[in-house]
C-alpha positions as a Markdown table, in Angstrom:
| # | Residue | x | y | z |
|---|---|---|---|---|
| 1 | Met | -17.3 | -10.2 | -7.8 |
| 2 | Ala | -20.5 | -11.7 | -7.2 |
| 3 | Thr | -19.2 | -14.5 | -5.5 |
| 4 | Val | -17.4 | -12.1 | -2.8 |
| 5 | Ala | -20.8 | -10.6 | -2.4 |
| 6 | Arg | -22.7 | -13.6 | -1.9 |
| 7 | Met | -19.8 | -14.5 | 0.2 |
| 8 | Leu | -20.5 | -11.3 | 2.3 |
| 9 | Asp | -24.4 | -11.6 | 2.4 |
| 10 | Gly | -25.0 | -14.5 | 5.6 |
| 11 | Asp | -27.8 | -14.0 | 7.4 |
| 12 | Ala | -27.2 | -11.3 | 10.3 |
| 13 | Asp | -29.4 | -7.9 | 10.1 |
| 14 | Asp | -31.2 | -9.0 | 6.6 |
| 15 | Ala | -28.5 | -6.7 | 5.1 |
| 16 | Arg | -27.1 | -7.6 | 1.6 |
| 17 | Ala | -23.9 | -7.3 | -0.3 |
| 18 | Arg | -24.1 | -6.2 | -4.0 |
| 19 | Val | -22.4 | -4.7 | -6.6 |
| 20 | Leu | -23.0 | -1.2 | -7.4 |
| 21 | Ala | -22.8 | 0.0 | -11.1 |
| 22 | Pro | -20.1 | 2.5 | -11.7 |
| 23 | Thr | -22.4 | 5.6 | -12.0 |
| 24 | Glu | -24.5 | 4.6 | -9.0 |
| 25 | Pro | -24.3 | 6.1 | -5.5 |
| 26 | Val | -23.2 | 4.4 | -2.3 |
| 27 | Pro | -27.0 | 4.0 | -0.2 |
| 28 | Tyr | -27.0 | 6.1 | 3.0 |
| 29 | Gly | -25.7 | 4.0 | 5.7 |
| 30 | Ala | -23.9 | 1.4 | 4.1 |
| 31 | Gln | -20.4 | 0.7 | 4.5 |
| 32 | Pro | -18.9 | 0.2 | 1.0 |
| 33 | Val | -16.4 | -2.2 | 0.3 |
| 34 | Leu | -13.7 | -2.2 | -2.2 |
| 35 | Leu | -12.6 | -5.9 | -4.0 |
| 36 | Ala | -8.7 | -6.4 | -5.6 |
| 37 | Glu | -7.1 | -9.0 | -6.2 |
| 38 | Ser | -3.8 | -9.3 | -4.5 |
| 39 | Thr | -1.3 | -7.8 | -7.3 |
| 40 | Val | 0.4 | -5.1 | -8.1 |
| 41 | Tyr | -2.4 | -3.9 | -10.6 |
| 42 | Gly | -4.8 | -4.5 | -8.4 |
| 43 | Met | -3.4 | -2.6 | -5.9 |
| 44 | Thr | -2.9 | 0.1 | -8.3 |
| 45 | Cys | -6.2 | 0.6 | -8.8 |
| 46 | Val | -7.7 | 0.8 | -6.0 |
| 47 | Glu | -5.1 | 3.8 | -5.0 |
| 48 | Glu | -6.1 | 5.4 | -8.1 |
| 49 | Leu | -10.0 | 5.3 | -6.9 |
| 50 | Leu | -9.4 | 6.2 | -3.3 |
| 51 | Gln | -7.2 | 9.1 | -5.3 |
| 52 | Arg | -10.9 | 10.1 | -6.2 |
| 53 | Trp | -13.0 | 9.0 | -3.2 |
| 54 | Gly | -13.7 | 12.3 | -2.0 |
| 55 | Pro | -16.0 | 12.5 | 1.5 |
| 56 | Leu | -17.4 | 9.0 | 1.2 |
| 57 | Pro | -17.1 | 6.8 | 4.6 |
| 58 | Lys | -13.2 | 4.9 | 4.4 |
| 59 | Pro | -13.8 | 1.7 | 2.0 |
| 60 | Trp | -13.1 | -2.0 | 3.3 |
| 61 | Leu | -10.8 | -3.4 | 1.2 |
| 62 | Val | -11.5 | -7.1 | 0.5 |
| 63 | Leu | -8.1 | -8.5 | -1.0 |
| 64 | Val | -8.5 | -11.6 | -3.0 |
| 65 | Ser | -5.5 | -13.7 | -3.4 |
| 66 | Asp | -4.6 | -14.8 | -7.0 |
| 67 | Ala | -2.2 | -17.4 | -5.9 |
| 68 | Pro | -1.2 | -20.0 | -3.5 |
| 69 | Ala | 1.4 | -17.4 | -2.5 |
| 70 | Pro | 1.9 | -14.1 | -0.3 |
| 71 | Pro | 1.5 | -10.7 | -2.6 |
| 72 | Val | 4.5 | -10.0 | -4.2 |
| 73 | Pro | 7.1 | -7.3 | -1.9 |
| 74 | Asp | 5.4 | -4.0 | -4.4 |
| 75 | Ala | 2.0 | -5.3 | -3.7 |
| 76 | Arg | 2.2 | -5.0 | -0.1 |
| 77 | Tyr | 4.3 | -1.9 | -0.1 |
| 78 | Leu | 1.2 | -0.8 | -1.6 |
| 79 | Leu | -1.2 | -1.8 | 0.6 |
| 80 | Arg | 0.8 | -0.5 | 3.4 |
| 81 | Ala | 0.8 | 3.2 | 1.7 |
| 82 | Leu | -2.8 | 2.7 | 1.5 |
| 83 | Gly | -3.9 | 1.6 | 5.0 |
| 84 | Gly | -4.7 | 4.9 | 6.4 |
| 85 | Arg | -7.3 | 5.5 | 3.7 |
| 86 | Leu | -9.4 | 2.0 | 4.3 |
| 87 | Ala | -11.9 | 1.2 | 6.8 |
| 88 | Gly | -9.8 | -2.1 | 7.2 |
| 89 | Val | -8.6 | -4.9 | 4.8 |
| 90 | Ala | -10.5 | -8.6 | 4.8 |
| 91 | Arg | -8.4 | -11.2 | 3.2 |
| 92 | Val | -9.4 | -13.7 | 1.0 |
| 93 | Ala | -6.9 | -17.0 | 0.5 |
| 94 | Tyr | -6.6 | -18.3 | -3.1 |
| 95 | Leu | -9.6 | -21.1 | -3.8 |
| 96 | Pro | -8.7 | -23.3 | -6.5 |
| 97 | Val | -12.6 | -24.3 | -6.5 |
| 98 | Leu | -13.5 | -20.5 | -7.9 |
| 99 | Arg | -11.8 | -21.1 | -11.0 |
| 100 | Gly | -14.2 | -24.2 | -11.9 |
| 101 | Val | -17.4 | -22.8 | -11.0 |
| 102 | Arg | -20.5 | -20.5 | -13.2 |
| 103 | Thr | -22.3 | -18.7 | -10.5 |
| 104 | Ala | -21.5 | -17.4 | -7.1 |
| 105 | Asp | -24.6 | -19.8 | -5.8 |
| 106 | Glu | -22.3 | -22.8 | -7.2 |
| 107 | Ala | -19.3 | -21.7 | -5.4 |
| 108 | Leu | -21.2 | -21.9 | -2.0 |
| 109 | Glu | -21.9 | -25.4 | -2.7 |
| 110 | His | -18.4 | -25.8 | -1.5 |
| 111 | Lys | -16.7 | -26.4 | 1.7 |
| 112 | Asp | -13.9 | -24.3 | 1.2 |
| 113 | Val | -15.5 | -21.4 | -0.1 |
| 114 | Leu | -18.3 | -21.6 | 3.4 |
| 115 | Ala | -15.4 | -21.6 | 5.6 |
| 116 | Ala | -13.6 | -18.3 | 3.7 |
| 117 | Ala | -17.4 | -16.9 | 3.4 |
| 118 | Gly | -17.4 | -17.1 | 7.4 |
| 119 | Arg | -14.3 | -15.6 | 8.0 |
| 120 | Leu | -14.6 | -12.9 | 5.7 |
| 121 | Arg | -17.8 | -11.9 | 7.6 |
| 122 | Arg | -16.2 | -12.4 | 11.1 |
| 123 | Thr | -13.4 | -10.3 | 10.0 |
| 124 | Met | -15.0 | -7.2 | 8.9 |
| 125 | Glu | -17.8 | -7.7 | 10.9 |
| 126 | Gly | -15.2 | -7.8 | 14.3 |
| 127 | Thr | -14.2 | -4.2 | 13.0 |
| 128 | Thr | -17.3 | -2.6 | 12.4 |
| 129 | Arg | -19.5 | -3.7 | 14.6 |
| 130 | Arg | -17.9 | -2.2 | 18.3 |
């Protein structure tokens, strides 16, 4: 999760992504972002969380590929079913380099991760900043 938070940081508007503790409230004006693997289990966890979401703003879902293949049909079906409860979906391709790094900062030393971070920020900023 820390790697994706660092990927979202960028350098725009002094806004910083950060991981919230399980009981910590979403700060006023913040855009909530959920992070899940592109597996059936990951999508089931998102579904369970959204069932308890309440009056908070619709969250973005950052879907991280867990393999260099598309999600299985059941995971794609769950994602389509949840689409109306999400502000948007941003996908992060499978990045093998992430399996061998110790920290988020170390991950950002790799050009593939930097490129994915740029795509992730552009995807989310393109929809949220109209």
